[in-house]
N, CA, C and O atoms as CSV, one atom per row, in Angstrom:
chain,resi,resn,atom,element,x,y,z
A,1,MET,N,N,59.182,-22.253,-19.299
A,1,MET,CA,C,60.215,-21.273,-19.590
A,1,MET,C,C,61.483,-21.945,-20.114
A,1,MET,O,O,62.112,-21.454,-21.052
A,2,GLU,N,N,61.854,-23.069,-19.501
A,2,GLU,CA,C,63.050,-23.775,-19.935
A,2,GLU,C,C,62.959,-24.208,-21.390
A,2,GLU,O,O,63.934,-24.119,-22.136
A,3,LYS,N,N,61.775,-24.679,-21.790
A,3,LYS,CA,C,61.584,-25.140,-23.164
A,3,LYS,C,C,61.733,-23.976,-24.148
A,3,LYS,O,O,62.288,-24.144,-25.233
A,4,ILE,N,N,61.242,-22.812,-23.770
A,4,ILE,CA,C,61.359,-21.638,-24.641
A,4,ILE,C,C,62.824,-21.286,-24.848
A,4,ILE,O,O,63.242,-20.968,-25.961
A,5,ILE,N,N,63.596,-21.342,-23.780
A,5,ILE,CA,C,65.030,-21.050,-23.888
A,5,ILE,C,C,65.714,-22.091,-24.760
A,5,ILE,O,O,66.539,-21.753,-25.609
A,6,GLU,N,N,65.373,-23.347,-24.552
A,6,GLU,CA,C,65.957,-24.430,-25.347
A,6,GLU,C,C,65.648,-24.255,-26.835
A,6,GLU,O,O,66.525,-24.421,-27.683
A,7,ILE,N,N,64.405,-23.922,-27.140
A,7,ILE,CA,C,64.022,-23.711,-28.539
A,7,ILE,C,C,64.765,-22.499,-29.111
A,7,ILE,O,O,65.184,-22.511,-30.268
A,8,GLY,N,N,64.924,-21.457,-28.293
A,8,GLY,CA,C,65.681,-20.281,-28.732
A,8,GLY,C,C,67.117,-20.626,-29.080
A,8,GLY,O,O,67.662,-20.126,-30.063
A,9,ILE,N,N,67.725,-21.478,-28.276
A,9,ILE,CA,C,69.103,-21.906,-28.551
A,9,ILE,C,C,69.148,-22.727,-29.827
A,9,ILE,O,O,70.002,-22.501,-30.685
A,10,LEU,N,N,68.231,-23.682,-29.955
A,10,LEU,CA,C,68.186,-24.494,-31.173
A,10,LEU,C,C,67.975,-23.601,-32.399
A,10,LEU,O,O,68.600,-23.803,-33.441
A,11,TYR,N,N,67.094,-22.620,-32.263
A,11,TYR,CA,C,66.814,-21.697,-33.362
A,11,TYR,C,C,68.072,-20.922,-33.753
A,11,TYR,O,O,68.342,-20.722,-34.937
A,12,SER,N,N,68.836,-20.489,-32.758
A,12,SER,CA,C,70.042,-19.712,-33.070
A,12,SER,C,C,71.075,-20.539,-33.844
A,12,SER,O,O,71.848,-19.988,-34.628
A,13,TYR,N,N,71.089,-21.835,-33.628
A,13,TYR,CA,C,72.028,-22.697,-34.336
A,13,TYR,C,C,71.489,-23.177,-35.692
A,13,TYR,O,O,72.239,-23.256,-36.665
A,14,TYR,N,N,70.213,-23.492,-35.753
A,14,TYR,CA,C,69.681,-24.202,-36.913
A,14,TYR,C,C,68.657,-23.429,-37.742
A,14,TYR,O,O,68.087,-23.995,-38.675
A,15,SER,N,N,68.406,-22.167,-37.436
A,15,SER,CA,C,67.356,-21.436,-38.155
A,15,SER,C,C,67.596,-21.392,-39.657
A,15,SER,O,O,66.644,-21.388,-40.437
A,16,SER,N,N,68.839,-21.359,-40.062
A,16,SER,CA,C,69.133,-21.283,-41.506
A,16,SER,C,C,68.717,-22.556,-42.252
A,16,SER,O,O,68.657,-22.561,-43.481
A,17,LEU,N,N,68.430,-23.627,-41.517
A,17,LEU,CA,C,67.985,-24.866,-42.148
A,17,LEU,C,C,66.462,-24.914,-42.319
A,17,LEU,O,O,65.926,-25.828,-42.946
A,18,LEU,N,N,65.781,-23.921,-41.757
A,18,LEU,CA,C,64.330,-23.823,-41.927
A,18,LEU,C,C,64.022,-22.959,-43.148
A,18,LEU,O,O,64.879,-22.213,-43.623
A,19,THR,N,N,62.797,-23.066,-43.648
A,19,THR,CA,C,62.383,-22.184,-44.738
A,19,THR,C,C,62.197,-20.773,-44.174
A,19,THR,O,O,62.121,-20.591,-42.959
A,20,ALA,N,N,62.126,-19.792,-45.052
A,20,ALA,CA,C,61.948,-18.402,-44.624
A,20,ALA,C,C,60.653,-18.239,-43.828
A,20,ALA,O,O,60.630,-17.534,-42.819
A,21,LYS,N,N,59.590,-18.882,-44.272
A,21,LYS,CA,C,58.308,-18.766,-43.574
A,21,LYS,C,C,58.373,-19.437,-42.203
A,21,LYS,O,O,57.842,-18.909,-41.225
A,22,GLN,N,N,59.018,-20.594,-42.133
A,22,GLN,CA,C,59.186,-21.274,-40.847
A,22,GLN,C,C,59.997,-20.395,-39.888
A,22,GLN,O,O,59.663,-20.283,-38.709
A,23,ARG,N,N,61.061,-19.777,-40.401
A,23,ARG,CA,C,61.871,-18.879,-39.567
A,23,ARG,C,C,61.028,-17.721,-39.040
A,23,ARG,O,O,61.098,-17.376,-37.860
A,24,ASP,N,N,60.233,-17.127,-39.922
A,24,ASP,CA,C,59.382,-16.002,-39.513
A,24,ASP,C,C,58.412,-16.407,-38.410
A,24,ASP,O,O,58.231,-15.673,-37.439
A,25,VAL,N,N,57.792,-17.569,-38.556
A,25,VAL,CA,C,56.812,-18.025,-37.572
A,25,VAL,C,C,57.485,-18.332,-36.236
A,25,VAL,O,O,57.010,-17.886,-35.191
A,26,VAL,N,N,58.574,-19.080,-36.255
A,26,VAL,CA,C,59.275,-19.434,-35.015
A,26,VAL,C,C,59.833,-18.175,-34.352
A,26,VAL,O,O,59.705,-17.997,-33.140
A,27,ASN,N,N,60.440,-17.321,-35.137
A,27,ASN,CA,C,60.999,-16.080,-34.587
A,27,ASN,C,C,59.904,-15.197,-33.998
A,27,ASN,O,O,60.063,-14.650,-32.907
A,28,GLY,N,N,58.805,-15.060,-34.711
A,28,GLY,CA,C,57.707,-14.243,-34.229
A,28,GLY,C,C,57.144,-14.752,-32.913
A,28,GLY,O,O,56.869,-13.972,-32.001
A,29,TYR,N,N,56.978,-16.042,-32.822
A,29,TYR,CA,C,56.361,-16.630,-31.626
A,29,TYR,C,C,57.311,-16.649,-30.432
A,29,TYR,O,O,56.939,-16.234,-29.335
A,30,PHE,N,N,58.534,-17.130,-30.643
A,30,PHE,CA,C,59.447,-17.322,-29.519
A,30,PHE,C,C,60.316,-16.108,-29.213
A,30,PHE,O,O,60.625,-15.862,-28.047
A,31,ASN,N,N,60.714,-15.350,-30.217
A,31,ASN,CA,C,61.622,-14.229,-29.973
A,31,ASN,C,C,60.906,-12.879,-29.887
A,31,ASN,O,O,61.307,-12.011,-29.112
A,32,GLU,N,N,59.857,-12.705,-30.674
A,32,GLU,CA,C,59.139,-11.433,-30.677
A,32,GLU,C,C,57.879,-11.479,-29.818
A,32,GLU,O,O,57.184,-10.474,-29.676
A,33,ASP,N,N,57.589,-12.635,-29.252
A,33,ASP,CA,C,56.452,-12.824,-28.351
A,33,ASP,C,C,55.113,-12.469,-28.997
A,33,ASP,O,O,54.222,-11.927,-28.342
A,34,LEU,N,N,54.981,-12.780,-30.289
A,34,LEU,CA,C,53.708,-12.564,-30.984
A,34,LEU,C,C,52.778,-13.738,-30.717
A,34,LEU,O,O,53.227,-14.868,-30.525
A,35,SER,N,N,51.489,-13.463,-30.705
A,35,SER,CA,C,50.510,-14.533,-30.532
A,35,SER,C,C,50.314,-15.264,-31.856
A,35,SER,O,O,50.728,-14.779,-32.909
A,36,LEU,N,N,49.682,-16.429,-31.796
A,36,LEU,CA,C,49.374,-17.167,-33.021
A,36,LEU,C,C,48.495,-16.325,-33.937
A,36,LEU,O,O,48.685,-16.321,-35.154
A,37,ASN,N,N,47.529,-15.608,-33.352
A,37,ASN,CA,C,46.649,-14.739,-34.148
A,37,ASN,C,C,47.422,-13.628,-34.845
A,37,ASN,O,O,47.177,-13.336,-36.016
A,38,GLU,N,N,48.354,-13.009,-34.127
A,38,GLU,CA,C,49.146,-11.927,-34.723
A,38,GLU,C,C,49.989,-12.446,-35.887
A,38,GLU,O,O,50.086,-11.798,-36.930
A,39,ILE,N,N,50.588,-13.598,-35.705
A,39,ILE,CA,C,51.402,-14.188,-36.779
A,39,ILE,C,C,50.513,-14.546,-37.958
A,39,ILE,O,O,50.880,-14.310,-39.109
A,40,ALA,N,N,49.354,-15.110,-37.679
A,40,ALA,CA,C,48.410,-15.473,-38.748
A,40,ALA,C,C,48.023,-14.241,-39.555
A,40,ALA,O,O,47.991,-14.296,-40.785
A,41,GLN,N,N,47.732,-13.142,-38.892
A,41,GLN,CA,C,47.354,-11.908,-39.589
A,41,GLN,C,C,48.507,-11.376,-40.430
A,41,GLN,O,O,48.299,-10.932,-41.559
A,42,LEU,N,N,49.717,-11.418,-39.889
A,42,LEU,CA,C,50.890,-10.934,-40.628
A,42,LEU,C,C,51.127,-11.714,-41.918
A,42,LEU,O,O,51.549,-11.151,-42.928
A,43,HIS,N,N,50.852,-13.010,-41.870
A,43,HIS,CA,C,51.142,-13.881,-43.011
A,43,HIS,C,C,49.908,-14.211,-43.847
A,43,HIS,O,O,50.006,-14.881,-44.875
A,44,GLY,N,N,48.770,-13.744,-43.405
A,44,GLY,CA,C,47.547,-13.999,-44.161
A,44,GLY,C,C,47.151,-15.470,-44.196
A,44,GLY,O,O,46.647,-15.968,-45.203
A,45,ILE,N,N,47.385,-16.151,-43.089
A,45,ILE,CA,C,47.025,-17.568,-42.993
A,45,ILE,C,C,46.219,-17.771,-41.710
A,45,ILE,O,O,46.107,-16.863,-40.887
A,46,SER,N,N,45.669,-18.952,-41.552
A,46,SER,CA,C,44.845,-19.225,-40.369
A,46,SER,C,C,45.708,-19.469,-39.132
A,46,SER,O,O,46.885,-19.819,-39.224
A,47,LYS,N,N,45.087,-19.275,-37.988
A,47,LYS,CA,C,45.755,-19.544,-36.718
A,47,LYS,C,C,46.175,-21.007,-36.643
A,47,LYS,O,O,47.248,-21.321,-36.127
A,48,GLN,N,N,45.332,-21.903,-37.159
A,48,GLN,CA,C,45.649,-23.335,-37.155
A,48,GLN,C,C,46.873,-23.623,-38.020
A,48,GLN,O,O,47.702,-24.461,-37.667
A,49,SER,N,N,46.986,-22.931,-39.147
A,49,SER,CA,C,48.163,-23.114,-40.013
A,49,SER,C,C,49.433,-22.669,-39.299
A,49,SER,O,O,50.474,-23.319,-39.399
A,50,VAL,N,N,49.336,-21.562,-38.583
A,50,VAL,CA,C,50.489,-21.071,-37.827
A,50,VAL,C,C,50.878,-22.097,-36.761
A,50,VAL,O,O,52.055,-22.417,-36.596
A,51,SER,N,N,49.881,-22.604,-36.043
A,51,SER,CA,C,50.137,-23.597,-35.000
A,51,SER,C,C,50.791,-24.847,-35.584
A,51,SER,O,O,51.755,-25.369,-35.024
A,52,ASP,N,N,50.269,-25.320,-36.699
A,52,ASP,CA,C,50.834,-26.511,-37.349
A,52,ASP,C,C,52.272,-26.260,-37.789
A,52,ASP,O,O,53.154,-27.089,-37.565
A,53,MET,N,N,52.501,-25.094,-38.424
A,53,MET,CA,C,53.843,-24.771,-38.900
A,53,MET,C,C,54.812,-24.617,-37.730
A,53,MET,O,O,55.963,-25.045,-37.810
A,54,LEU,N,N,54.350,-24.015,-36.663
A,54,LEU,CA,C,55.182,-23.837,-35.481
A,54,LEU,C,C,55.580,-25.188,-34.899
A,54,LEU,O,O,56.749,-25.410,-34.582
A,55,ASN,N,N,54.617,-26.087,-34.757
A,55,ASN,CA,C,54.913,-27.422,-34.215
A,55,ASN,C,C,55.856,-28.201,-35.112
A,55,ASN,O,O,56.784,-28.846,-34.622
A,56,ARG,N,N,55.634,-28.151,-36.420
A,56,ARG,CA,C,56.529,-28.854,-37.359
A,56,ARG,C,C,57.940,-28.265,-37.320
A,56,ARG,O,O,58.929,-28.997,-37.355
A,57,SER,N,N,58.019,-26.952,-37.249
A,57,SER,CA,C,59.323,-26.284,-37.245
A,57,SER,C,C,60.116,-26.606,-35.985
A,57,SER,O,O,61.318,-26.864,-36.050
A,58,VAL,N,N,59.445,-26.588,-34.843
A,58,VAL,CA,C,60.118,-26.920,-33.586
A,58,VAL,C,C,60.584,-28.374,-33.616
A,58,VAL,O,O,61.681,-28.694,-33.159
A,59,LYS,N,N,59.753,-29.233,-34.149
A,59,LYS,CA,C,60.132,-30.645,-34.270
A,59,LYS,C,C,61.374,-30.775,-35.161
A,59,LYS,O,O,62.265,-31.575,-34.876
A,60,LYS,N,N,61.425,-29.991,-36.233
A,60,LYS,CA,C,62.600,-30.004,-37.120
A,60,LYS,C,C,63.851,-29.556,-36.377
A,60,LYS,O,O,64.916,-30.155,-36.527
A,61,LEU,N,N,63.721,-28.497,-35.572
A,61,LEU,CA,C,64.879,-28.006,-34.824
A,61,LEU,C,C,65.431,-29.093,-33.899
A,61,LEU,O,O,66.644,-29.282,-33.811
A,62,TYR,N,N,64.545,-29.796,-33.219
A,62,TYR,CA,C,64.984,-30.902,-32.356
A,62,TYR,C,C,65.606,-32.033,-33.177
A,62,TYR,O,O,66.594,-32.635,-32.757
A,63,ASN,N,N,65.035,-32.318,-34.334
A,63,ASN,CA,C,65.604,-33.359,-35.201
A,63,ASN,C,C,67.000,-32.985,-35.686
A,63,ASN,O,O,67.888,-33.835,-35.745
A,64,PHE,N,N,67.192,-31.711,-36.034
A,64,PHE,CA,C,68.524,-31.257,-36.453
A,64,PHE,C,C,69.533,-31.499,-35.335
A,64,PHE,O,O,70.632,-31.994,-35.583
A,65,GLU,N,N,69.161,-31.153,-34.115
A,65,GLU,CA,C,70.077,-31.343,-32.998
A,65,GLU,C,C,70.332,-32.824,-32.742
A,65,GLU,O,O,71.463,-33.217,-32.456
A,66,ASN,N,N,69.287,-33.651,-32.842
A,66,ASN,CA,C,69.473,-35.089,-32.642
A,66,ASN,C,C,70.420,-35.683,-33.673
A,66,ASN,O,O,71.191,-36.590,-33.360
A,67,LYS,N,N,70.368,-35.178,-34.893
A,67,LYS,CA,C,71.232,-35.708,-35.952
A,67,LYS,C,C,72.629,-35.094,-35.939
A,67,LYS,O,O,73.616,-35.797,-36.156
A,68,LEU,N,N,72.720,-33.790,-35.686
A,68,LEU,CA,C,73.999,-33.092,-35.800
A,68,LEU,C,C,74.704,-32.873,-34.460
A,68,LEU,O,O,75.933,-32.890,-34.397
A,69,GLY,N,N,73.946,-32.670,-33.408
A,69,GLY,CA,C,74.518,-32.520,-32.070
A,69,GLY,C,C,75.400,-31.303,-31.864
A,69,GLY,O,O,76.284,-31.322,-31.008
A,70,ILE,N,N,75.180,-30.254,-32.626
A,70,ILE,CA,C,76.048,-29.077,-32.537
A,70,ILE,C,C,75.890,-28.361,-31.196
A,70,ILE,O,O,76.883,-27.929,-30.611
A,71,VAL,N,N,74.676,-28.232,-30.709
A,71,VAL,CA,C,74.447,-27.561,-29.421
A,71,VAL,C,C,75.116,-28.353,-28.308
A,71,VAL,O,O,75.765,-27.772,-27.437
A,72,LYS,N,N,74.966,-29.661,-28.328
A,72,LYS,CA,C,75.577,-30.506,-27.307
A,72,LYS,C,C,77.096,-30.368,-27.331
A,72,LYS,O,O,77.726,-30.245,-26.280
A,73,LYS,N,N,77.685,-30.390,-28.527
A,73,LYS,CA,C,79.136,-30.243,-28.647
A,73,LYS,C,C,79.589,-28.874,-28.161
A,73,LYS,O,O,80.616,-28.757,-27.492
A,74,SER,N,N,78.837,-27.853,-28.492
A,74,SER,CA,C,79.172,-26.498,-28.079
A,74,SER,C,C,79.143,-26.362,-26.557
A,74,SER,O,O,80.026,-25.741,-25.966
A,75,ARG,N,N,78.128,-26.945,-25.933
A,75,ARG,CA,C,78.040,-26.901,-24.463
A,75,ARG,C,C,79.212,-27.635,-23.827
A,75,ARG,O,O,79.763,-27.184,-22.823
A,76,LYS,N,N,79.589,-28.763,-24.412
A,76,LYS,CA,C,80.698,-29.551,-23.872
A,76,LYS,C,C,82.004,-28.752,-23.962
A,76,LYS,O,O,82.789,-28.720,-23.014
A,77,ILE,N,N,82.219,-28.119,-25.094
A,77,ILE,CA,C,83.435,-27.319,-25.269
A,77,ILE,C,C,83.452,-26.149,-24.287
A,77,ILE,O,O,84.486,-25.845,-23.693
A,78,THR,N,N,82.306,-25.497,-24.121
A,78,THR,CA,C,82.210,-24.378,-23.181
A,78,THR,C,C,82.539,-24.840,-21.766
A,78,THR,O,O,83.286,-24.172,-21.051
A,79,ASP,N,N,81.987,-25.973,-21.362
A,79,ASP,CA,C,82.281,-26.515,-20.030
A,79,ASP,C,C,83.773,-26.790,-19.864
A,79,ASP,O,O,84.354,-26.500,-18.819
A,80,GLU,N,N,84.381,-27.348,-20.897
A,80,GLU,CA,C,85.811,-27.667,-20.827
A,80,GLU,C,C,86.661,-26.397,-20.765
A,80,GLU,O,O,87.691,-26.369,-20.092
A,81,ILE,N,N,86.234,-25.362,-21.459
A,81,ILE,CA,C,86.957,-24.088,-21.404
A,81,ILE,C,C,86.917,-23.527,-19.989
A,81,ILE,O,O,87.928,-23.044,-19.480
A,82,PHE,N,N,85.744,-23.592,-19.353
A,82,PHE,CA,C,85.648,-23.105,-17.979
A,82,PHE,C,C,86.507,-23.940,-17.029
A,82,PHE,O,O,87.060,-23.403,-16.069
A,83,GLU,N,N,86.625,-25.237,-17.281
A,83,GLU,CA,C,87.510,-26.076,-16.471
A,83,GLU,C,C,88.957,-25.623,-16.615
A,83,GLU,O,O,89.704,-25.568,-15.639
A,84,ILE,N,N,89.339,-25.302,-17.842
A,84,ILE,CA,C,90.709,-24.843,-18.090
A,84,ILE,C,C,90.951,-23.497,-17.408
A,84,ILE,O,O,92.020,-23.266,-16.842
A,85,ILE,N,N,89.966,-22.621,-17.464
A,85,ILE,CA,C,90.094,-21.327,-16.783
A,85,ILE,C,C,90.306,-21.542,-15.288
A,85,ILE,O,O,91.138,-20.879,-14.669
A,86,ASP,N,N,89.547,-22.474,-14.716
A,86,ASP,CA,C,89.717,-22.784,-13.289
A,86,ASP,C,C,91.123,-23.319,-13.004
A,86,ASP,O,O,91.739,-22.965,-11.998
A,87,LEU,N,N,91.616,-24.165,-13.890
A,87,LEU,CA,C,92.966,-24.697,-13.706
A,87,LEU,C,C,93.998,-23.577,-13.762
A,87,LEU,O,O,94.950,-23.567,-12.981
A,88,ILE,N,N,93.814,-22.649,-14.669
A,88,ILE,CA,C,94.746,-21.524,-14.788
A,88,ILE,C,C,94.693,-20.666,-13.523
A,88,ILE,O,O,95.728,-20.242,-13.008
A,89,LYS,N,N,93.482,-20.415,-13.030
A,89,LYS,CA,C,93.328,-19.604,-11.813
A,89,LYS,C,C,93.990,-20.275,-10.606
A,89,LYS,O,O,94.497,-19.599,-9.711
A,90,LYS,N,N,93.978,-21.606,-10.593
A,90,LYS,CA,C,94.569,-22.349,-9.476
A,90,LYS,C,C,96.072,-22.519,-9.663
A,90,LYS,O,O,96.740,-23.181,-8.869
A,91,ASP,N,N,96.589,-21.913,-10.718
A,91,ASP,CA,C,98.017,-21.984,-11.019
A,91,ASP,C,C,98.477,-23.434,-11.191
A,91,ASP,O,O,99.532,-23.832,-10.696
A,92,THR,N,N,97.664,-24.208,-11.901
A,92,THR,CA,C,97.950,-25.620,-12.161
A,92,THR,C,C,99.148,-25.738,-13.101
A,92,THR,O,O,99.419,-24.846,-13.905
A,93,ASP,N,N,99.846,-26.845,-12.979
A,93,ASP,CA,C,101.002,-27.124,-13.831
A,93,ASP,C,C,100.631,-26.931,-15.302
A,93,ASP,O,O,99.607,-27.430,-15.769
A,94,LYS,N,N,101.461,-26.217,-16.002
A,94,LYS,CA,C,101.234,-25.888,-17.409
A,94,LYS,C,C,101.038,-27.138,-18.261
A,94,LYS,O,O,100.233,-27.124,-19.192
A,95,ASN,N,N,101.754,-28.214,-17.963
A,95,ASN,CA,C,101.646,-29.442,-18.754
A,95,ASN,C,C,100.249,-30.061,-18.667
A,95,ASN,O,O,99.743,-30.599,-19.652
A,96,ILE,N,N,99.635,-29.985,-17.503
A,96,ILE,CA,C,98.279,-30.512,-17.328
A,96,ILE,C,C,97.297,-29.719,-18.186
A,96,ILE,O,O,96.406,-30.288,-18.816
A,97,ILE,N,N,97.471,-28.410,-18.200
A,97,ILE,CA,C,96.593,-27.545,-18.997
A,97,ILE,C,C,96.779,-27.826,-20.483
A,97,ILE,O,O,95.802,-27.915,-21.227
A,98,VAL,N,N,98.015,-27.963,-20.913
A,98,VAL,CA,C,98.305,-28.250,-22.327
A,98,VAL,C,C,97.708,-29.596,-22.723
A,98,VAL,O,O,97.131,-29.722,-23.802
A,99,GLU,N,N,97.840,-30.596,-21.869
A,99,GLU,CA,C,97.261,-31.919,-22.157
A,99,GLU,C,C,95.749,-31.825,-22.321
A,99,GLU,O,O,95.182,-32.432,-23.229
A,100,LYS,N,N,95.101,-31.069,-21.451
A,100,LYS,CA,C,93.651,-30.898,-21.533
A,100,LYS,C,C,93.267,-30.195,-22.829
A,100,LYS,O,O,92.305,-30.593,-23.487
A,101,LEU,N,N,93.998,-29.167,-23.197
A,101,LEU,CA,C,93.727,-28.453,-24.452
A,101,LEU,C,C,93.899,-29.369,-25.663
A,101,LEU,O,O,93.091,-29.341,-26.592
A,102,LEU,N,N,94.950,-30.173,-25.646
A,102,LEU,CA,C,95.184,-31.102,-26.755
A,102,LEU,C,C,94.069,-32.136,-26.854
A,102,LEU,O,O,93.642,-32.490,-27.953
A,103,ARG,N,N,93.596,-32.620,-25.704
A,103,ARG,CA,C,92.506,-33.598,-25.697
A,103,ARG,C,C,91.238,-32.985,-26.289
A,103,ARG,O,O,90.534,-33.631,-27.065
A,104,ILE,N,N,90.955,-31.753,-25.924
A,104,ILE,CA,C,89.766,-31.074,-26.443
A,104,ILE,C,C,89.849,-30.939,-27.962
A,104,ILE,O,O,88.872,-31.197,-28.666
A,105,THR,N,N,91.003,-30.540,-28.462
A,105,THR,CA,C,91.127,-30.350,-29.912
A,105,THR,C,C,91.041,-31.674,-30.663
A,105,THR,O,O,90.545,-31.708,-31.789
A,106,LYS,N,N,91.511,-32.757,-30.066
A,106,LYS,CA,C,91.414,-34.059,-30.723
A,106,LYS,C,C,89.979,-34.584,-30.731
A,106,LYS,O,O,89.551,-35.222,-31.693
A,107,GLU,N,N,89.238,-34.312,-29.652
A,107,GLU,CA,C,87.865,-34.800,-29.547
A,107,GLU,C,C,86.911,-34.048,-30.471
A,107,GLU,O,O,85.899,-34.601,-30.902
A,108,ASN,N,N,87.225,-32.806,-30.773
A,108,ASN,CA,C,86.318,-31.987,-31.545
A,108,ASN,C,C,86.928,-31.697,-32.868
A,108,ASN,O,O,86.322,-31.010,-33.690
C-alpha cells in the first residue's frame, strides 16, 4: 500500500514528463484501479506490453525524483511550515519565527 501511495505522489509531480500512453497506463493502474487486462483491452495491446510499460514508467518516475528531488523538497518545506505553525501557536518570539522563515527561503 505504501508503494502505491508513493507512486501516486510521484505521478502527481512528474506525470507531465511521461508520454501520453505512459500516463494513461500508470493512471489506469494506480489511480483508476484497472487491471492489466483491462488496460490492455482499452489500448489494444497485450497484457505483457502493459506490464512492461507500467514497470518502465514507474522506474522513470523514480528516476525523475532521484534527479530533481522535487517531492523531497516539497516534504521538507511542508515539515518546516508545520514547525513554524507550532512556534506561532506557542507564542514564540517573532524574531525566531522570522529567522526560520528567512532560512527556509534561502535554502529553497
